[in-house]
N, C-alpha and C positions, 0 to 999 in steps of 0.2 A: 504494500500500500504506499502510496506516495502522499505526504502530508506537508503542511507548511507550518513552522514553528511560529507561534503568535506571542510567546512570551518574550518580552523585551528586556532591556537592561534596567527598567524601573521596577520590575518584579523582584521582590526581595528574596534572600536566601530563605528566610522563614517561609514565605509563601510556597516556594518551590518544594521545601521539606513538607509542607501540608499537603500539597497535591501529590507528593509521592506516598504518604500515608494514605490518602483517598485511593489511589491506584492499588496499593497493597490490600486495602479492605476489600475491594470488588474483584481483584483478579482470581482466577481459578488455578492458575499455574505457578509454580515456584520458578521465577526468572530473576536472576541477579545481574544481568549485564545490560548495558546501554541498548536501547531498542533500535538504534540505527543499524541497518543490515550489515555493515562492514566493520562495525566498532567492537573490540574485545574488552573494553573497559567495563568496570562495574558501574551500575547506576547510582547517581547521587541525588537526583532531582526528579520530581514530576513535573511535567511540562504540558501546558496547553497547546494542541495542535489543531489545525483546521483541515478537514478532508472535504474537498469539493467534488460533488458527484453532479450528474446532469439535472437531478431533481432537487438537490438541496446543498447546503454548506452547514456542516455540523462541526461542533468542538468535541475534542476528545482529550483524555489525559494518557500519557505514555512515560515510561521511565527513561531518563537520558543521563549519560555522564556529564560532569561540569562542562567539558569542552563543547559538546553538542547542545547542552542547555543554554549557554551564554553566547556561543560563537556562530550559531547558524540561525539565521532569520529567514532562510530560503528554504527550499524544498528538501525533504529528508525521505529516504527509503526506509521503512520500518520492516523489521525482521517479521516474517509471517508466523512465528511462534509466539509472539508477545500478544497479550490480551490488550486490545485497544478499548479503554473504558470511556463511555459517554460522560461528558462533564455535568450533565444536568441530573444525575442520580442523587438521591438523598441518603444521608448517613443514618 
């Protein structure tokens, strides 16, 4: 899945940690690595990403390493083994 990272530099470390807890709460799989398809680093943050389909534009939460969390505001390819969690779920 190709997504766009919408978390920018103004999103705090604390907020990224909260999104990671959110992702861990809803994921069904034990996954400890960055969800970018070619990255082998462990995840540090939960990040909001946007997936655009022909019918809608939805927000999701994925786990990323610090480099991909802060450094990439463009498109990312997400590993197919990672649970992509909708951002609108309630805890």
